[in-house]
N, CA, C and O of each residue as an XYZ file, in Angstrom:
600
protein
N      -4.254     12.934    -19.844
C      -5.078     13.732    -18.980
C      -4.785     15.193    -19.311
O      -3.655     15.549    -19.644
N      -5.792     16.016    -19.218
C      -5.623     17.418    -19.536
C      -5.827     18.310    -18.331
O      -6.293     17.865    -17.282
N      -5.470     19.589    -18.495
C      -5.670     20.598    -17.473
C      -6.607     21.663    -18.031
O      -6.594     21.952    -19.228
N      -7.424     22.246    -17.146
C      -8.379     23.256    -17.562
C      -8.381     24.347    -16.498
O      -8.474     24.055    -15.306
N      -8.277     25.605    -16.927
C      -8.295     26.716    -15.984
C      -9.736     27.171    -15.792
O     -10.471     27.380    -16.757
N     -10.123     27.318    -14.538
C     -11.468     27.750    -14.196
C     -11.329     28.822    -13.117
O     -11.202     28.495    -11.937
N     -11.352     30.088    -13.504
C     -11.101     31.168    -12.556
C      -9.670     31.106    -12.061
O      -8.732     31.084    -12.857
N      -9.501     31.077    -10.738
C      -8.162     30.973    -10.151
C      -7.676     29.531    -10.049
O      -6.524     29.291     -9.688
N      -8.544     28.571    -10.362
C      -8.241     27.159    -10.156
C      -7.827     26.480    -11.462
O      -8.252     26.869    -12.551
N      -6.995     25.465    -11.321
C      -6.637     24.601    -12.445
C      -7.178     23.221    -12.115
O      -6.899     22.677    -11.047
N      -7.951     22.659    -13.031
C      -8.608     21.373    -12.806
C      -8.084     20.332    -13.789
O      -7.689     20.657    -14.908
N      -8.089     19.068    -13.348
C      -7.767     17.969    -14.249
C      -9.021     17.607    -15.032
O     -10.123     17.616    -14.483
N      -8.860     17.295    -16.286
C      -9.979     16.865    -17.118
C      -9.467     15.820    -18.110
O      -8.274     15.517    -18.125
N     -10.342     15.277    -18.923
C      -9.953     14.274    -19.930
C      -9.170     13.122    -19.304
O      -7.957     13.216    -19.121
N      -9.842     12.078    -18.990
C      -9.241     10.847    -18.474
C      -8.971     10.859    -16.974
O      -8.354      9.921    -16.470
N      -9.411     11.894    -16.231
C      -9.224     11.913    -14.782
C      -9.896     10.708    -14.129
O      -9.312     10.076    -13.248
N     -11.115     10.386    -14.554
C     -11.836      9.249    -13.967
C     -11.063      7.946    -14.178
O     -11.000      7.111    -13.276
N     -10.479      7.770    -15.354
C      -9.691      6.565    -15.630
C      -8.455      6.507    -14.729
O      -8.092      5.439    -14.235
N      -7.809      7.663    -14.515
C      -6.644      7.741    -13.641
C      -7.027      7.318    -12.222
O      -6.332      6.512    -11.603
N      -8.130      7.859    -11.712
C      -8.609      7.552    -10.359
C      -8.929      6.064    -10.229
O      -8.569      5.439     -9.232
N      -9.595      5.502    -11.216
C      -9.946      4.076    -11.172
C      -8.703      3.198    -11.273
O      -8.563      2.239    -10.515
N      -7.798      3.516    -12.203
C      -6.598      2.694    -12.408
C      -5.747      2.612    -11.146
O      -5.230      1.545    -10.813
N      -5.598      3.745    -10.436
C      -4.758      3.775     -9.244
C      -5.545      3.565     -7.950
O      -5.001      3.758     -6.863
N      -6.813      3.175     -8.052
C      -7.664      2.876     -6.888
C      -7.668      4.011     -5.874
O      -7.566      3.777     -4.670
N      -7.785      5.220     -6.356
C      -7.833      6.377     -5.471
C      -9.235      6.460     -4.888
O     -10.227      6.441     -5.616
N      -9.302      6.552     -3.565
C     -10.597      6.579     -2.902
C     -10.627      7.704     -1.870
O      -9.628      8.387     -1.647
N     -11.781      7.883     -1.251
C     -11.953      8.904     -0.237
C     -10.895      8.718      0.854
O     -10.681      7.607      1.339
N     -10.247      9.800      1.228
C      -9.211      9.740      2.261
C      -7.811      9.704      1.690
O      -6.855     10.031      2.393
N      -7.661      9.313      0.429
C      -6.349      9.348     -0.219
C      -5.992     10.812     -0.502
O      -6.875     11.649     -0.689
N      -4.716     11.104     -0.530
C      -4.320     12.427     -0.990
C      -3.154     12.300     -1.947
O      -2.348     11.374     -1.860
N      -3.083     13.255     -2.864
C      -2.108     13.217     -3.938
C      -1.242     14.462     -3.884
O      -1.712     15.551     -3.553
N       0.035     14.286     -4.216
C       0.962     15.405     -4.310
C       1.482     15.407     -5.743
O       2.030     14.415     -6.223
N       1.299     16.538     -6.413
C       1.731     16.675     -7.799
C       2.970     17.565     -7.844
O       2.994     18.642     -7.249
N       3.989     17.107     -8.552
C       5.189     17.910     -8.735
C       5.331     18.188    -10.225
O       5.456     17.265    -11.030
N       5.310     19.457    -10.582
C       5.392     19.840    -11.982
C       6.812     19.627    -12.488
O       7.769     20.132    -11.902
N       6.945     18.879    -13.579
C       8.252     18.568    -14.157
C       8.561     19.434    -15.375
O       9.657     19.356    -15.928
N       7.612     20.250    -15.790
C       7.795     21.086    -16.978
C       7.144     20.445    -18.179
O       6.892     19.240    -18.191
N       6.870     21.249    -19.189
C       6.299     20.753    -20.443
C       5.002     19.959    -20.228
O       4.771     18.942    -20.882
N       4.164     20.437    -19.304
C       2.864     19.815    -18.991
C       2.976     18.392    -18.446
O       2.062     17.591    -18.637
N       4.070     18.066    -17.776
C       4.255     16.745    -17.180
C       4.390     16.883    -15.665
O       4.982     17.833    -15.153
N       3.806     15.879    -14.952
C       3.818     15.864    -13.493
C       4.298     14.516    -12.980
O       4.058     13.485    -13.609
N       4.974     14.522    -11.840
C       5.155     13.312    -11.037
C       4.065     13.348     -9.983
O       3.720     14.417     -9.479
N       3.516     12.178     -9.646
C       2.425     12.115     -8.682
C       2.799     11.150     -7.560
O       3.214     10.020     -7.817
N       2.650     11.599     -6.326
C       2.780     10.731     -5.165
C       1.369     10.507     -4.649
O       0.602     11.460     -4.512
N       1.018      9.256     -4.360
C      -0.317      8.926     -3.880
C      -0.187      8.347     -2.478
O       0.591      7.423     -2.245
N      -0.962      8.904     -1.545
C      -0.929      8.477     -0.151
C      -2.285      7.914      0.243
O      -3.322      8.426     -0.180
N      -2.279      6.844      1.065
C      -3.547      6.271      1.526
C      -4.090      7.086      2.695
O      -3.501      8.097      3.077
N      -5.203      6.650      3.258
C      -5.868      7.387      4.335
C      -5.037      7.446      5.610
O      -5.317      8.266      6.484
N      -4.009      6.585      5.737
C      -3.135      6.623      6.911
C      -1.869      7.429      6.631
O      -0.922      7.398      7.417
N      -1.854      8.159      5.497
C      -0.741      9.028      5.093
C       0.532      8.280      4.738
O       1.629      8.823      4.867
N       0.395      7.053      4.296
C       1.544      6.278      3.828
C       1.507      6.261      2.312
O       0.460      6.024      1.710
N       2.663      6.515      1.695
C       2.720      6.550      0.242
C       2.406      5.180     -0.343
O       2.891      4.160      0.146
N       1.604      5.165     -1.378
C       1.273      3.931     -2.085
C       2.280      3.763     -3.202
O       2.512      4.681     -3.988
N       2.869      2.598     -3.266
C       3.885      2.287     -4.269
C       3.304      1.291     -5.251
O       2.692      0.302     -4.848
N       3.489      1.543     -6.534
C       2.966      0.669     -7.585
C       4.157      0.052     -8.316
O       4.556      0.559     -9.365
N       4.740     -1.041     -7.784
C       5.987     -1.567     -8.325
C       5.867     -2.321     -9.633
O       6.811     -2.312    -10.424
N       4.756     -2.967     -9.892
C       4.643     -3.770    -11.121
C       3.173     -3.953    -11.436
O       2.299     -3.661    -10.621
N       2.926     -4.441    -12.634
C       1.538     -4.643    -13.048
C       1.241     -6.134    -13.077
O       1.743     -6.852    -13.942
N       0.434     -6.600    -12.142
C      -0.128     -7.946    -12.186
C      -1.480     -7.880    -11.487
O      -1.890     -6.810    -11.038
N      -2.154     -8.970    -11.393
C      -3.507     -8.948    -10.861
C      -3.601     -9.195     -9.360
O      -4.709     -9.271     -8.828
N      -2.474     -9.321     -8.661
C      -2.513     -9.585     -7.225
C      -2.679     -8.286     -6.454
O      -1.951     -7.325     -6.702
N      -3.631     -8.240     -5.515
C      -3.748     -7.050     -4.667
C      -2.476     -6.893     -3.843
O      -1.906     -7.880     -3.378
N      -2.033     -5.651     -3.663
C      -0.807     -5.420     -2.910
C      -0.869     -4.065     -2.242
O      -1.679     -3.214     -2.611
N      -0.010     -3.866     -1.257
C       0.105     -2.565     -0.624
C       1.525     -2.388     -0.125
O       2.182     -3.356      0.257
N       2.001     -1.141     -0.129
C       3.357     -0.861      0.333
C       3.373     -0.517      1.814
O       2.349     -0.111      2.363
N       4.492     -0.670      2.451
C       4.646     -0.258      3.837
C       6.072      0.171      4.077
O       7.011     -0.423      3.547
N       6.229      1.197      4.873
C       7.554      1.578      5.334
C       7.744      1.012      6.727
O       8.802      0.471      7.049
N       6.726      1.138      7.542
C       6.714      0.429      8.823
C       5.683     -0.666      8.650
O       4.511     -0.392      8.392
N       6.113     -1.890      8.789
C       5.336     -3.039      8.337
C       4.044     -3.298      9.092
O       3.292     -4.179      8.677
N       3.742     -2.609     10.146
C       2.615     -2.992     10.982
C       1.245     -2.571     10.461
O       0.307     -3.365     10.523
N       1.098     -1.356      9.953
C      -0.223     -0.858      9.553
C      -0.631     -1.368      8.178
O       0.166     -1.390      7.241
N      -1.885     -1.775      8.083
C      -2.454     -2.277      6.831
C      -3.482     -1.250      6.353
O      -4.321     -0.818      7.143
N      -3.437     -0.849      5.079
C      -4.440      0.108      4.596
C      -5.855     -0.402      4.833
O      -6.134     -1.589      4.661
N      -6.740      0.497      5.228
C      -8.104      0.140      5.588
C      -8.809     -0.607      4.461
O      -9.446     -1.632      4.704
N      -8.701     -0.105      3.231
C      -9.411     -0.724      2.109
C      -8.952     -2.170      1.890
O      -9.774     -3.054      1.650
N      -7.646     -2.407      1.971
C      -7.099     -3.751      1.803
C      -7.577     -4.649      2.939
O      -8.020     -5.774      2.710
N      -7.481     -4.141      4.167
C      -7.868     -4.933      5.342
C      -9.341     -5.317      5.299
O      -9.692     -6.466      5.566
N     -10.205     -4.362      4.965
C     -11.638     -4.661      4.928
C     -11.966     -5.717      3.883
O     -12.876     -6.524      4.073
N     -11.232     -5.712      2.789
C     -11.523     -6.654      1.712
C     -10.912     -8.037      1.945
O     -11.517     -9.042      1.573
N      -9.724     -8.106      2.553
C      -9.003     -9.383      2.595
C      -8.668     -9.921      3.985
O      -8.437    -11.123      4.119
N      -8.632     -9.096      5.010
C      -8.167     -9.550      6.323
C      -9.289     -9.578      7.349
O     -10.282     -8.860      7.232
N      -9.110    -10.414      8.347
C     -10.035    -10.471      9.471
C      -9.204    -10.422     10.747
O      -8.201    -11.125     10.867
N      -9.626     -9.581     11.710
C      -8.875     -9.534     12.968
C      -8.814    -10.911     13.623
O      -9.782    -11.671     13.605
N      -7.665    -11.210     14.195
C      -7.399    -12.441     14.939
C      -7.361    -13.701     14.076
O      -7.215    -14.798     14.615
N      -7.489    -13.576     12.747
C      -7.354    -14.732     11.859
C      -5.902    -14.750     11.384
O      -5.439    -13.772     10.796
N      -5.173    -15.844     11.628
C      -3.753    -15.879     11.275
C      -3.529    -15.733      9.771
O      -4.306    -16.212      8.945
N      -2.428    -15.050      9.459
C      -1.975    -14.957      8.072
C      -0.514    -15.374      8.046
O       0.134    -15.472      9.088
N      -0.007    -15.615      6.860
C       1.398    -15.986      6.712
C       2.095    -14.932      5.872
O       1.558    -14.467      4.867
N       3.308    -14.558      6.299
C       4.169    -13.702      5.505
C       5.202    -14.598      4.862
O       5.804    -15.438      5.530
N       5.412    -14.425      3.567
C       6.345    -15.290      2.825
C       7.391    -14.426      2.138
O       7.062    -13.423      1.504
N       8.652    -14.821      2.269
C       9.744    -14.112      1.598
C      10.016    -14.758      0.247
O       9.407    -15.769     -0.102
N      10.938    -14.166     -0.511
C      11.275    -14.708     -1.832
C      11.875    -16.103     -1.743
O      11.846    -16.852     -2.720
N      12.426    -16.466     -0.569
C      12.972    -17.816     -0.388
C      11.877    -18.824     -0.032
O      12.167    -19.993      0.221
N      10.625    -18.375     -0.011
C       9.440    -19.177      0.280
C       9.299    -19.566      1.752
O       8.414    -20.349      2.097
N      10.161    -19.030      2.627
C       9.983    -19.244      4.058
C       8.757    -18.461      4.514
O       8.452    -17.399      3.971
N       8.048    -18.996      5.525
C       6.829    -18.347      5.990
C       6.859    -18.122      7.496
O       7.458    -18.894      8.245
N       6.187    -17.027      7.931
C       6.049    -16.680      9.331
C       4.578    -16.425      9.611
O       3.893    -15.782      8.816
N       4.091    -16.930     10.742
C       2.706    -16.699     11.152
C       2.594    -15.329     11.814
O       3.398    -14.964     12.671
N       1.577    -14.585     11.396
C       1.317    -13.247     11.915
C      -0.189    -13.119     12.093
O      -0.958    -13.725     11.347
N      -0.611    -12.333     13.077
C      -2.046    -12.078     13.203
C      -2.286    -10.581     13.210
O      -1.404     -9.797     13.560
N      -3.491    -10.194     12.818
C      -3.874     -8.784     12.757
C      -4.861     -8.475     13.869
O      -5.655     -9.325     14.271
N      -4.799     -7.255     14.353
C      -5.752     -6.793     15.351
C      -6.244     -5.408     14.950
O      -5.552     -4.658     14.262
N      -7.469     -5.085     15.400
C      -7.998     -3.744     15.160
C      -7.275     -2.769     16.066
O      -6.992     -3.068     17.226
N      -6.980     -1.603     15.524
C      -6.305     -0.556     16.284
C      -7.111      0.716     16.118
O      -7.424      1.116     14.997
N      -7.445      1.348     17.221
C      -8.286      2.563     17.203
C      -9.613      2.249     16.537
O     -10.232      1.228     16.836
N     -10.055      3.117     15.637
C     -11.385      2.951     15.056
C     -11.405      1.917     13.943
O     -12.072      0.890     14.072
N     -10.688      2.164     12.851
C     -10.754      1.271     11.694
C      -9.414      0.643     11.339
O      -9.376     -0.361     10.629
N      -8.328      1.209     11.814
C      -7.005      0.739     11.406
C      -6.784     -0.712     11.830
O      -7.225     -1.146     12.894
N      -6.100     -1.432     10.981
C      -5.713     -2.817     11.267
C      -4.185     -2.843     11.306
O      -3.520     -2.289     10.430
N      -3.645     -3.491     12.328
C      -2.192     -3.635     12.385
C      -1.827     -5.108     12.469
O      -2.544     -5.918     13.056
N      -0.678     -5.434     11.857
C      -0.112     -6.763     12.020
C       0.616     -6.727     13.350
O       1.497     -5.893     13.555
N       0.258     -7.617     14.247
C       0.779     -7.551     15.608
C       1.625     -8.782     15.919
O       2.834     -8.799     15.689
N       0.969     -9.803     16.444
C       1.671    -11.007     16.870
C       2.446    -11.604     15.701
O       1.881    -11.853     14.636
N       3.727    -11.831     15.902
C       4.565    -12.449     14.883
C       5.445    -11.470     14.124
O       6.460    -11.874     13.558
N       5.079    -10.184     14.098
C       5.882     -9.196     13.368
C       7.274     -9.022     13.978
O       8.245     -8.971     13.222
N       7.427     -8.930     15.303
C       8.784     -8.798     15.848
C       9.694     -9.975     15.456
O      10.862     -9.773     15.122
N       9.163    -11.182     15.498
C       9.961    -12.360     15.117
C      10.315    -12.297     13.629
O      11.457    -12.562     13.252
N       9.348    -11.951     12.790
C       9.592    -11.814     11.354
C      10.696    -10.778     11.099
O      11.610    -11.027     10.312
N      10.611     -9.627     11.758
C      11.608     -8.562     11.576
C      12.987     -9.006     12.052
O      13.989     -8.772     11.375
N      13.033     -9.641     13.207
C      14.310    -10.096     13.765
C      14.969    -11.142     12.874
O      16.158    -11.036     12.576
N      14.210    -12.152     12.445
C      14.779    -13.249     11.661
C      15.139    -12.839     10.234
O      15.916    -13.524      9.568
N      14.571    -11.714      9.757
C      14.902    -11.229      8.421
C      15.819    -10.010      8.465
O      16.062     -9.360      7.449
N      16.327     -9.711      9.675
C      17.274     -8.619      9.881
C      16.760     -7.299      9.301
O      17.476     -6.596      8.588
N      15.500     -6.980      9.625
C      14.889     -5.752      9.139
C      15.261     -4.595     10.049
O      15.439     -4.766     11.255
N      15.375     -3.420      9.456
C      15.735     -2.219     10.192
C      14.661     -1.160     10.033
O      13.868     -1.200      9.093
N      14.642     -0.207     10.965
C      13.743      0.945     10.869
C      14.015      1.637      9.532
O      15.169      1.873      9.174
N      12.975      1.954      8.816
C      13.125      2.637      7.533
C      13.129      1.701      6.340
O      13.025      2.166      5.205
N      13.247      0.375      6.560
C      13.152     -0.556      5.442
C      11.746     -0.465      4.850
O      10.778     -0.245      5.577
N      11.635     -0.633      3.535
C      10.348     -0.513      2.849
C      10.001     -1.822      2.165
O      10.889     -2.567      1.750
N       8.698     -2.105      2.045
C       8.242     -3.387      1.524
C       6.973     -3.233      0.710
O       6.247     -2.248      0.838
N       6.720     -4.220     -0.125
C       5.412     -4.394     -0.731
C       4.884     -5.725     -0.228
O       5.578     -6.741     -0.289
N       3.649     -5.719      0.271
C       2.982     -6.935      0.692
C       1.994     -7.299     -0.405
O       1.110     -6.508     -0.735
N       2.140     -8.483     -0.968
C       1.308     -8.907     -2.100
C       0.507    -10.152     -1.732
O       1.074    -11.158     -1.304
N      -0.800    -10.082     -1.897
C      -1.666    -11.221     -1.612
C      -1.450    -12.277     -2.683
O      -1.762    -12.055     -3.853
N      -0.907    -13.446     -2.276
C      -0.655    -14.507     -3.262
C      -1.541    -15.731     -3.046
O      -1.652    -16.583     -3.928
N      -2.172    -15.820     -1.869
C      -3.067    -16.940     -1.598
C      -4.113    -16.487     -0.585
O      -3.797    -15.769      0.364
N      -5.358    -16.908     -0.791
C      -6.432    -16.461      0.103
C      -6.775    -17.458      1.199
O      -7.252    -17.053      2.259
N      -6.547    -18.742      0.980
C      -6.958    -19.752      1.952
C      -5.861    -20.793      2.107
O      -5.751    -21.649      1.230
N      -5.051    -20.790      3.142
C      -4.921    -19.742      4.141
C      -4.303    -18.494      3.509
O      -3.645    -18.576      2.472
N      -4.518    -17.352      4.136
C      -4.051    -16.086      3.591
C      -2.535    -16.002      3.657
O      -1.944    -16.151      4.727
N      -1.900    -15.759      2.497
C      -0.445    -15.631      2.423
C      -0.111    -14.318      1.716
O      -0.608    -14.044      0.624
N       0.742    -13.508      2.360
C       1.228    -12.269      1.773
C       2.710    -12.420      1.473
O       3.506    -12.704      2.368
N       3.076    -12.228      0.213
C       4.489    -12.250     -0.168
C       5.084    -10.895      0.184
O       4.510     -9.861     -0.155
N       6.222    -10.889      0.858
C       6.894     -9.675      1.291
C       8.098     -9.426      0.384
O       9.003    -10.257      0.296
N       8.099     -8.264     -0.295
C       9.186     -7.918     -1.200
C       9.763     -6.575     -0.772
O       9.044     -5.577     -0.727
N      11.065     -6.544     -0.453
C      11.679     -5.245     -0.111
C      11.839     -4.415     -1.377
O      11.999     -4.961     -2.468
N      11.796     -3.079     -1.226
C      12.073     -2.209     -2.357
C      12.777     -0.969     -1.858
O      12.756     -0.659     -0.667
N      13.395     -0.270     -2.778
C      14.114      0.940     -2.444
C      13.446      2.114     -3.122
O      12.977      1.997     -4.254
N      13.399      3.248     -2.439
C      12.829      4.462     -3.022
C      13.860      5.175     -3.876
O      13.525      6.154     -4.543
N      15.098      4.717     -3.876
C      16.157      5.386     -4.646
C      16.146      4.943     -6.091
O      16.967      5.403     -6.885
């Protein structure tokens, strides 16, 4: 990707569209660029709910990150979830917990019923971070993988 100066502004060019498509950047997302020197940047990508999107690995399963496990990104929810339809959360040990989603405010979807039990039985703490990965659609199963930002 290249940079182009236009008056007082610096714009991205050359491959910007590919970058946006590859990282599924959509309306409402915001990006933070940190200049590393020598024309290199680190990029943080946040969804419309201001939660950082984490891209842990490359495979074809839809996934989303969460720091607080309750909120589901709007784009993911609209495509894969339905309010009040049960879903299963699965850990690496293949144990599963039933959880349901409900609409919150205007468009936000939150995982509600079942989340406290899931958190308690997996000894989760405030600040723990996860990736939720869609591994099965019927019934809907999300694999839960903890990750560290360090």
